C-alpha positions as CSV (number, residue, x, y, z in Angstrom):
1,M,19.7,27.3,25.5
2,P,19.1,23.4,23.4
3,A,16.5,23.7,21.1
4,P,12.9,22.7,22.4
5,R,11.8,18.5,21.9
6,C,9.7,18.0,19.2
7,D,5.7,17.4,20.3
8,P,4.9,14.1,20.4
9,D,1.4,14.2,19.1
10,L,3.1,16.3,16.1
11,M,5.7,13.2,15.7
12,A,2.5,10.8,16.0
13,R,0.1,12.5,13.3
14,T,3.4,12.9,11.2
15,V,4.3,9.4,11.4
16,A,0.7,8.4,10.8
17,A,-0.3,11.0,7.6
18,T,2.9,9.8,6.1
19,Q,1.7,6.2,6.4
20,A,-1.7,6.9,4.8
21,A,0.3,8.6,2.1
22,A,2.2,5.7,1.3
23,A,-0.6,3.4,1.0
24,I,-1.6,5.1,-2.1
25,A,1.8,4.6,-3.6
26,L,1.3,0.6,-2.2
27,D,-1.9,1.0,-4.5
28,G,0.1,1.2,-7.9
29,F,2.7,-0.6,-7.3
30,R,3.1,-3.5,-9.4
31,S,0.2,-1.9,-11.3
32,T,0.0,-3.8,-14.5
33,D,-1.5,0.0,-16.2
34,L,1.4,1.6,-14.1
35,T,2.2,4.8,-16.7
36,V,5.6,6.4,-16.0
37,E,5.8,10.1,-17.7
38,R,9.1,11.7,-17.8
39,K,10.0,15.4,-16.5
40,A,11.6,17.4,-18.2
41,D,14.6,16.7,-16.2
42,G,13.9,13.6,-18.0
43,T,13.3,12.1,-14.5
44,P,10.7,9.8,-14.1
45,V,7.0,10.4,-12.6
46,T,3.5,8.5,-12.2
47,H,0.6,9.4,-11.2
48,F,1.2,7.8,-7.9
49,D,4.2,10.4,-7.1
50,R,1.5,13.5,-7.7
51,A,-1.0,11.2,-5.7
52,V,0.7,11.4,-2.7
53,E,2.5,14.5,-2.5
54,R,-0.9,15.9,-3.0
55,A,-2.5,14.0,-0.2
56,L,0.6,15.1,2.5
57,R,0.4,18.6,0.8
58,D,-3.6,18.7,1.7
59,H,-2.7,17.5,5.2
60,I,-0.1,20.4,6.1
61,A,-2.5,23.1,4.7
62,I,-5.4,21.7,7.4
63,E,-3.4,21.2,10.3
64,H,0.0,23.7,9.8
65,P,-1.4,26.5,7.2
66,A,1.5,28.6,8.4
67,D,4.3,26.2,7.7
68,G,6.2,26.4,4.2
69,I,6.8,23.5,1.8
70,L,9.7,22.0,0.0
71,G,8.4,19.1,-2.7
72,E,9.7,17.3,-5.7
73,E,6.1,17.1,-7.4
74,E,4.9,21.0,-6.9
75,D,6.0,24.1,-6.9
76,G,7.7,25.6,-3.2
77,V,5.2,27.0,-0.6
78,D,6.5,30.1,1.3
79,G,5.5,30.0,4.8
80,S,5.3,32.9,7.7
81,S,5.7,30.3,10.6
82,G,9.5,29.7,10.4
83,R,9.3,26.2,9.4
84,R,8.8,23.8,6.6
85,W,8.2,20.9,5.5
86,I,10.2,18.4,2.9
87,I,8.5,15.9,0.8
88,D,9.4,13.2,-1.6
89,P,6.7,11.4,-2.5
90,I,7.9,8.1,-3.5
91,D,11.7,8.2,-3.4
92,G,12.9,5.9,-5.6
93,T,10.3,6.2,-8.7
94,S,12.5,4.6,-11.0
95,P,12.4,1.1,-9.0
96,F,8.7,1.7,-8.1
97,S,7.8,1.6,-11.6
98,K,9.9,-1.4,-12.2
99,G,8.2,-3.3,-9.3
100,I,11.4,-3.4,-7.4
101,V,11.4,-2.6,-3.5
102,T,13.9,0.1,-2.2
103,W,11.2,3.3,-2.6
104,A,10.1,5.0,0.3
105,T,8.2,7.9,0.9
106,L,10.4,10.5,2.7
107,V,8.9,13.7,4.8
108,A,10.3,16.1,7.1
109,L,10.4,19.1,9.0
110,D,12.8,21.9,9.8
111,D,11.9,25.1,12.4
112,E,14.3,27.7,13.2
113,H,16.5,25.4,15.1
114,G,16.9,23.2,12.6
115,P,15.7,19.4,11.8
116,L,12.7,18.6,14.1
117,L,11.4,15.1,12.6
118,G,11.5,12.9,9.9
119,V,9.7,9.7,8.5
120,V,9.8,7.2,6.0
121,A,7.2,5.1,5.4
122,C,7.9,1.7,3.5
123,P,4.7,0.6,3.0
124,W,5.7,-2.8,0.4
125,V,7.0,-4.1,3.4
126,G,5.1,-2.7,6.1
127,E,7.8,-0.9,8.1
128,T,8.1,3.0,9.4
129,V,11.3,4.4,10.6
130,W,10.8,8.0,12.6
131,A,12.3,10.5,14.4
132,G,12.0,14.1,16.1
133,R,14.6,16.2,18.2
134,G,14.4,14.8,21.8
135,L,12.5,12.0,20.6
136,G,15.1,9.3,19.9
137,C,14.9,7.2,16.4
138,S,12.6,3.9,16.3
139,W,11.7,1.5,14.0
140,D,7.7,1.1,14.2
141,E,7.7,0.8,17.9
142,R,10.9,-0.7,18.9
143,P,14.2,2.4,19.6
144,A,16.5,2.1,16.6
145,N,20.0,2.7,16.7
146,A,22.9,3.6,13.7
147,S,25.8,1.1,13.3
148,D,28.6,1.4,16.3
149,R,31.0,-0.2,14.1
150,S,34.6,0.8,13.9
151,R,36.3,-0.7,11.5
152,L,36.5,0.0,7.9
153,E,36.8,-3.5,6.5
154,G,33.6,-5.7,6.4
155,A,31.6,-2.6,6.8
156,V,28.8,-2.6,4.3
157,L,27.8,0.6,2.7
158,S,24.4,0.9,0.6
159,T,24.1,3.3,-2.2
160,S,21.4,3.9,-4.8
161,G,23.6,3.7,-7.8
162,I,27.6,4.5,-8.6
163,E,26.5,6.2,-11.3
164,W,27.2,9.7,-9.7
165,W,29.5,9.0,-7.7
166,P,33.3,10.9,-7.8
167,D,35.9,9.2,-10.2
168,G,38.2,7.0,-8.2
169,V,35.5,6.2,-5.2
170,L,34.8,2.8,-6.5
171,T,38.0,1.6,-6.6
172,R,38.6,3.4,-3.2
173,V,36.0,1.3,-1.5
174,M,36.9,-1.8,-2.9
175,D,40.6,-1.9,-1.7
176,A,39.3,-0.8,1.7
177,G,37.6,-3.8,1.9
178,I,33.8,-2.3,2.0
179,K,31.2,-4.5,1.2
180,L,29.1,-2.5,-1.3
181,K,25.3,-3.1,-1.7
182,T,22.4,-1.5,-3.7
183,W,20.0,-1.0,-1.1
184,G,19.0,2.4,-1.8
185,N,17.0,5.0,-2.3
186,G,14.5,6.2,0.6
187,Y,14.8,2.5,2.0
188,G,18.6,2.9,2.6
189,L,18.1,5.8,4.8
190,A,15.6,3.3,6.9
191,L,18.2,0.8,7.0
192,A,20.8,3.2,8.3
193,A,19.1,4.9,10.4
194,T,18.5,1.1,12.2
195,G,21.7,-0.1,12.0
196,R,20.9,-2.8,9.3
197,V,23.4,-1.3,7.1
198,D,26.5,0.4,8.5
199,A,26.3,3.3,5.8
200,F,24.6,4.5,3.0
201,F,26.1,7.2,0.5
202,D,24.2,9.4,-2.3
203,N,25.5,11.3,-4.4
204,G,23.3,13.7,-7.5
205,V,20.8,14.0,-5.3
206,K,18.2,16.8,-4.2
207,P,17.0,17.9,-1.1
208,W,13.7,16.3,-0.6
209,D,16.1,13.0,-1.4
210,L,17.7,13.7,2.0
211,G,15.2,16.0,4.2
212,P,14.7,13.1,7.2
213,A,18.4,12.0,7.1
214,P,19.7,14.7,9.6
215,I,17.4,13.9,12.1
216,L,17.1,10.0,11.9
217,M,21.0,9.9,12.0
218,S,21.2,12.6,15.0
219,E,18.9,10.2,17.1
220,A,19.7,7.3,16.1
221,G,23.1,7.6,17.8
222,G,24.6,8.4,14.6
223,S,26.4,10.7,11.5
224,F,24.7,12.6,8.3
225,C,26.5,14.8,6.4
226,A,27.8,16.0,2.4
227,L,30.6,15.3,1.0
228,D,32.1,18.4,2.0
229,G,31.7,17.9,5.7
230,S,28.2,19.7,6.5
231,T,24.8,18.6,7.6
232,A,22.9,20.5,5.1
233,I,20.9,18.3,2.6
234,D,21.1,20.9,-0.4
235,R,24.5,19.7,-1.3
236,G,24.3,17.0,-3.7
237,S,25.1,14.3,-1.7
238,G,24.6,12.4,1.6
239,L,26.5,10.0,3.8
240,L,24.5,8.6,6.8
241,C,26.9,6.3,9.0
242,G,27.4,5.6,12.5
243,D,30.1,8.2,14.1
244,P,33.6,5.8,14.6
245,L,32.9,5.7,10.6
246,R,32.6,8.8,9.9
247,S,36.0,10.5,9.2
248,E,37.2,7.6,7.2
249,L,34.7,7.1,4.9
250,L,34.3,10.8,3.9
251,H,38.3,10.5,3.2
252,I,37.6,7.5,0.9
253,L,34.6,9.2,-0.8
254,R,35.9,12.5,-1.2
255,G,39.0,10.6,-2.9
């Protein structure tokens, strides 16, 4: 029996809530008095990271009080409904704090059948990419589709950075004739789901960095997987691409 379709009303309300929360981050973007702190793991955080996540958690607590939550800035919440929200308030805090436009607010929801919906809000460019199970993928009001490119040479691969890539991967990517672009962070997910890049890859990432990726790509007619080939978001890596390139790209990235 197929998994049930995402409720369109739930999808619309989640998109609206994500956009409203992302607007909080936009208020602080390129602020002259922005303060950047360091968390225990050395990664940056700002007041706006915390404020965006708090706004989303408040929305969930009111609208979906039985649901669980996994977020970057606060402790997890164990729910009783079988559903779990995944939140990255500002995916790309480092570029956000430097006034660089690759960050996004990411929200996803999983249920007992797997990924149910995902949203990537990029308020600095005024666009939102979202997908719900059985609803397709949308780039604002337009249908979105992943790249259908089948030739590896000349394909555009974006990433947030190569510092966490496995040894030898950069050389293999260059040797294959792939065009590497650092159009990454949350915006990279949006680019892959809309076919503006042929693939997006990140390594050394957390589950909240990839929350919307599986449903975005499946509904956009593409593919999401970790380096081990699974579709789990907690394996520390994620490849988003069109189906024709999946196996060849995995071979190159794995070495």
